C-alpha positions as CSV (number, residue, x, y, z in Angstrom):
1,M,35.5,-21.6,90.7
2,N,35.7,-25.4,90.6
3,E,38.2,-26.9,88.2
4,C,36.9,-28.1,85.0
5,P,38.1,-31.6,84.2
6,S,38.7,-30.7,80.6
7,R,41.1,-27.8,81.5
8,A,44.6,-29.0,81.0
9,R,47.4,-27.5,83.2
10,K,50.8,-26.3,82.1
11,V,53.6,-24.3,83.7
12,L,54.5,-21.2,81.8
13,P,56.4,-18.0,82.3
14,E,54.2,-14.9,83.0
15,V,54.0,-14.0,79.3
16,T,54.0,-16.5,76.6
17,I,53.7,-16.8,72.9
18,T,51.2,-19.2,71.4
19,S,52.1,-22.9,71.2
20,P,49.9,-25.7,70.0
21,S,48.0,-27.7,72.5
22,P,48.6,-31.5,72.5
23,T,44.9,-31.9,72.8
24,S,44.2,-29.7,69.8
25,R,42.4,-31.0,66.7
26,T,45.2,-30.4,64.1
27,T,46.0,-30.8,60.5
28,R,49.5,-30.9,59.1
29,T,50.9,-28.5,56.5
30,G,54.5,-29.3,55.8
31,D,56.2,-29.6,59.3
32,R,53.6,-27.3,61.0
33,K,50.5,-28.5,62.9
34,L,47.5,-26.3,62.5
35,D,44.8,-26.1,65.1
36,T,41.3,-25.6,63.5
37,R,39.4,-24.9,66.6
38,P,37.7,-21.5,67.0
39,F,40.2,-18.8,68.0
40,V,39.2,-15.9,70.3
41,V,41.1,-12.7,70.6
42,V,40.8,-10.7,73.8
43,P,42.6,-7.3,73.6
44,C,43.9,-5.9,76.8
45,H,45.2,-2.5,77.8
46,N,45.9,-1.7,81.5
47,E,43.2,-4.2,82.6
48,E,44.9,-5.4,85.8
49,R,41.9,-4.5,88.0
50,R,39.1,-5.6,85.7
51,L,40.3,-9.0,84.4
52,D,38.1,-11.7,85.9
53,A,40.4,-14.9,85.3
54,D,37.7,-17.4,86.3
55,R,35.2,-16.1,83.9
56,L,37.6,-15.7,81.1
57,L,38.5,-19.4,81.4
58,E,35.0,-20.3,80.8
59,L,35.9,-19.7,77.1
60,V,38.1,-22.7,77.1
61,D,36.2,-25.0,79.6
62,S,35.0,-27.3,76.9
63,G,38.3,-27.6,75.2
64,S,36.8,-26.7,72.0
65,T,38.0,-23.0,71.9
66,R,41.3,-21.3,72.2
67,V,41.9,-17.8,73.6
68,L,44.7,-15.4,72.7
69,F,45.1,-12.4,75.0
70,V,46.8,-9.5,73.2
71,D,48.5,-7.3,75.7
72,D,48.5,-3.9,74.1
73,G,51.5,-2.3,75.6
74,S,50.0,-2.2,79.1
75,T,51.9,-0.1,81.8
76,D,50.4,-1.8,84.8
77,A,50.5,-5.3,86.0
78,T,48.3,-6.7,83.2
79,A,51.1,-8.9,81.8
80,A,51.5,-10.6,85.1
81,V,47.8,-11.3,85.4
82,L,47.6,-12.7,81.8
83,G,50.6,-14.8,82.5
84,R,48.7,-16.5,85.5
85,V,45.7,-17.0,83.4
86,A,47.7,-18.6,80.6
87,A,49.5,-20.9,83.1
88,S,46.1,-22.4,84.0
89,S,45.2,-23.7,80.5
90,L,46.9,-25.1,77.5
91,D,44.2,-23.4,75.4
92,V,45.1,-19.9,76.5
93,D,48.1,-17.8,75.4
94,V,49.4,-14.2,75.4
95,L,50.8,-12.0,72.7
96,Q,52.6,-9.1,74.1
97,L,53.0,-5.8,72.0
98,A,55.9,-3.7,73.0
99,R,53.9,-0.5,72.9
100,N,50.3,0.6,72.9
101,H,49.0,0.4,69.3
102,G,45.2,0.8,70.1
103,K,42.4,-1.7,70.2
104,A,42.0,-2.0,66.4
105,E,45.5,-3.0,65.9
106,A,45.6,-5.4,68.8
107,I,42.6,-7.2,67.5
108,R,44.0,-7.3,63.9
109,Q,47.3,-8.8,65.2
110,G,45.4,-11.3,67.1
111,L,43.2,-12.4,64.2
112,L,46.3,-12.7,62.0
113,R,47.7,-15.1,64.5
114,G,44.5,-17.1,64.4
115,F,44.9,-17.5,60.6
116,D,48.5,-18.4,61.1
117,E,47.6,-21.2,63.5
118,G,44.9,-22.6,61.1
119,A,41.7,-21.7,62.9
120,A,38.5,-22.3,61.0
121,I,36.7,-19.5,63.0
122,V,38.3,-16.4,64.5
123,G,36.7,-13.7,66.6
124,Y,37.1,-11.1,69.4
125,L,35.7,-10.3,72.8
126,D,36.2,-7.3,75.1
127,A,38.3,-8.0,78.1
128,D,35.7,-6.4,80.5
129,L,33.3,-9.3,79.7
130,A,30.4,-6.9,79.0
131,T,29.4,-9.8,76.8
132,P,29.6,-12.9,79.0
133,P,31.7,-15.8,77.8
134,Q,28.7,-18.1,77.2
135,E,27.2,-15.4,75.0
136,F,30.3,-15.3,72.8
137,L,30.3,-19.1,72.5
138,R,26.7,-18.8,71.2
139,L,28.1,-16.7,68.4
140,V,30.6,-19.3,67.6
141,A,28.0,-22.1,67.8
142,L,25.7,-20.3,65.4
143,L,28.4,-19.7,62.9
144,Q,29.5,-23.4,63.2
145,S,25.9,-24.6,62.6
146,R,25.3,-22.5,59.4
147,D,27.5,-23.1,56.4
148,D,25.8,-20.1,54.7
149,L,27.2,-17.6,57.3
150,D,30.7,-16.0,57.3
151,C,30.0,-13.3,60.0
152,V,28.0,-13.3,63.2
153,L,27.8,-10.0,65.1
154,A,26.5,-9.7,68.7
155,A,23.6,-7.2,69.1
156,R,22.6,-5.4,72.2
157,V,18.7,-5.4,71.9
158,A,16.6,-4.7,75.0
159,L,13.9,-7.3,74.7
160,L,11.7,-9.0,77.2
161,G,13.3,-11.9,78.8
162,R,16.8,-10.5,78.1
163,R,19.2,-8.8,80.5
164,I,20.7,-5.8,78.5
165,R,21.8,-3.2,81.0
166,R,23.1,-0.1,79.3
167,R,23.3,3.5,80.5
168,A,20.7,5.7,79.0
169,H,23.1,8.2,77.4
170,R,25.2,5.5,75.8
171,H,22.1,3.7,74.5
172,Y,20.7,6.8,72.7
173,L,24.1,8.0,71.4
174,G,24.7,4.3,70.3
175,R,21.3,4.3,68.4
176,V,22.4,7.5,66.4
177,F,25.7,6.1,65.7
178,A,24.2,2.8,64.5
179,T,21.8,4.5,62.2
180,L,24.7,6.5,60.6
181,A,26.8,3.3,60.3
182,S,23.9,1.5,58.6
183,I,23.5,4.4,56.1
184,I,27.2,4.4,55.4
185,L,27.5,0.6,55.0
186,R,24.1,0.5,53.1
187,I,22.9,-2.4,55.1
188,P,20.3,-2.6,57.9
189,V,22.7,-3.4,60.7
190,Y,21.5,-2.7,64.2
191,D,24.7,-2.8,66.3
192,T,28.2,-2.5,64.7
193,Q,30.0,-1.6,68.0
194,C,29.2,-4.4,70.3
195,G,32.7,-5.9,71.2
196,A,31.8,-9.6,70.4
197,K,32.1,-10.9,66.9
198,A,32.9,-14.1,65.1
199,F,34.0,-14.8,61.5
200,R,34.7,-17.7,59.3
201,A,38.4,-17.7,58.5
202,S,37.9,-17.1,54.9
203,P,40.2,-15.5,52.2
204,A,37.9,-12.4,52.3
205,L,38.6,-11.8,56.0
206,R,42.2,-12.5,55.5
207,E,42.4,-9.8,52.9
208,A,40.2,-7.5,55.0
209,I,42.7,-7.5,57.8
210,A,45.9,-7.5,55.7
211,V,46.7,-3.8,56.4
212,P,46.0,-1.8,59.5
213,F,42.6,-0.1,60.0
214,R,42.6,3.6,59.4
215,S,40.3,4.1,62.3
216,S,41.0,3.2,66.0
217,W,37.5,4.1,67.1
218,V,35.1,2.6,64.6
219,F,37.3,-0.1,63.1
220,D,34.4,-2.5,63.3
221,V,32.5,-0.5,60.7
222,E,35.6,-0.3,58.6
223,L,36.1,-4.1,58.9
224,I,32.4,-4.8,57.9
225,G,32.8,-2.4,55.0
226,R,36.0,-4.1,53.7
227,L,34.3,-7.5,53.8
228,L,31.3,-6.1,51.9
229,R,33.4,-4.3,49.4
230,G,35.9,-7.2,48.6
231,S,39.4,-6.7,47.1
232,P,41.2,-7.7,44.1
233,K,42.3,-10.9,45.8
234,A,39.1,-11.9,47.3
235,P,35.4,-11.4,46.3
236,P,33.0,-9.4,48.6
237,V,31.1,-11.2,51.3
238,P,27.5,-11.2,50.4
239,L,25.0,-9.5,52.8
240,A,23.2,-12.9,53.3
241,A,26.4,-14.2,54.9
242,F,26.1,-11.7,57.7
243,E,23.8,-12.3,60.7
244,E,23.2,-10.3,64.0
245,M,22.5,-12.4,67.1
246,P,20.6,-10.6,69.9
247,L,22.4,-11.2,73.2
248,R,20.6,-12.7,76.1
249,E,22.8,-10.7,78.5
250,W,25.1,-7.7,78.3
251,R,26.0,-5.0,80.8
252,D,27.9,-1.8,80.9
253,V,31.1,-2.4,83.0
254,S,32.4,0.3,85.4
255,G,35.8,1.6,84.7
256,S,35.3,2.0,80.9
257,S,37.6,4.7,79.5
258,L,35.0,5.7,76.9
259,R,33.7,9.3,77.4
260,V,31.3,11.7,75.6
261,R,34.2,13.3,73.9
262,D,35.3,9.9,72.7
263,M,32.0,9.4,71.2
264,A,32.4,12.7,69.4
265,R,35.6,11.6,68.0
266,A,34.0,8.2,66.9
267,F,31.4,10.2,64.9
268,V,34.1,12.0,63.1
269,D,36.0,8.8,62.5
270,L,32.8,7.3,61.2
271,M,32.4,10.0,58.6
272,A,36.0,9.5,57.5
273,V,35.5,5.7,57.2
274,G,32.4,6.3,55.2
275,Y,34.2,8.7,52.8
276,R,37.1,6.2,52.3
277,L,34.6,3.3,51.7
278,E,32.6,5.4,49.2
279,R,35.8,6.2,47.2
280,S,36.8,2.6,47.2
281,R,33.6,1.1,46.0
282,P,33.9,-0.6,42.6
283,V,32.2,1.4,39.8
284,R,29.4,-0.6,38.3
285,K,29.3,-0.9,34.5
286,V,25.9,-0.1,32.9
């Protein structure tokens, strides 16, 4: 891929912890410089053979977005691959977890880092790029263009003129799952499980990720539920502040570790998340 003129170069060790870019748009708080640009978390676990460095760097081609890869205790050469990707751009960094915590915690840790660095928008994207980088940037652009939105969720909807390539059994299991998630959350959501979401870095989101998720499999539902529920420290996010954006392109990527028995476990987790959310709903006074 041709070099993008806006992509700055740096020399880094194979694994690096986030450092501010000299080209960042920053504000000063005390002695710290905070970078307000959108912050994308990409969780990785044993992704050595599937990481597409050139395509991942499309996320930072414009210089308007930063990427944090969270290496979730990989046992293959993922750390070395991520180190090379980070070395090619000042807007890419790596957070390495000493052991495998699971996707939910890897994303939570990454989002917290985005808050610490002052990002105005944070989000996450699967490392396999089933959702292409340019589609994720559309999520961010929609959120930036609408002050009334706090959360934009990617939705895999097979429409004419769109390229949504999904295995049939996954599609139908996914529709059953999405229907149950919609009932549990009490909102007409179409797709909770697409691995691309963008959020305004609000106090409500900060509180929603303050403690680890109880579910590793359906943490997306748990996160949406926490935002809708609110907390003693932050009001709930109104339903009107959520929007689903149908993707123009999405594809199942070979090598995914998700199996039918994993889907069964996800359904069990979904019921448990629903039970916990129901118990924690505030009692309305009549």
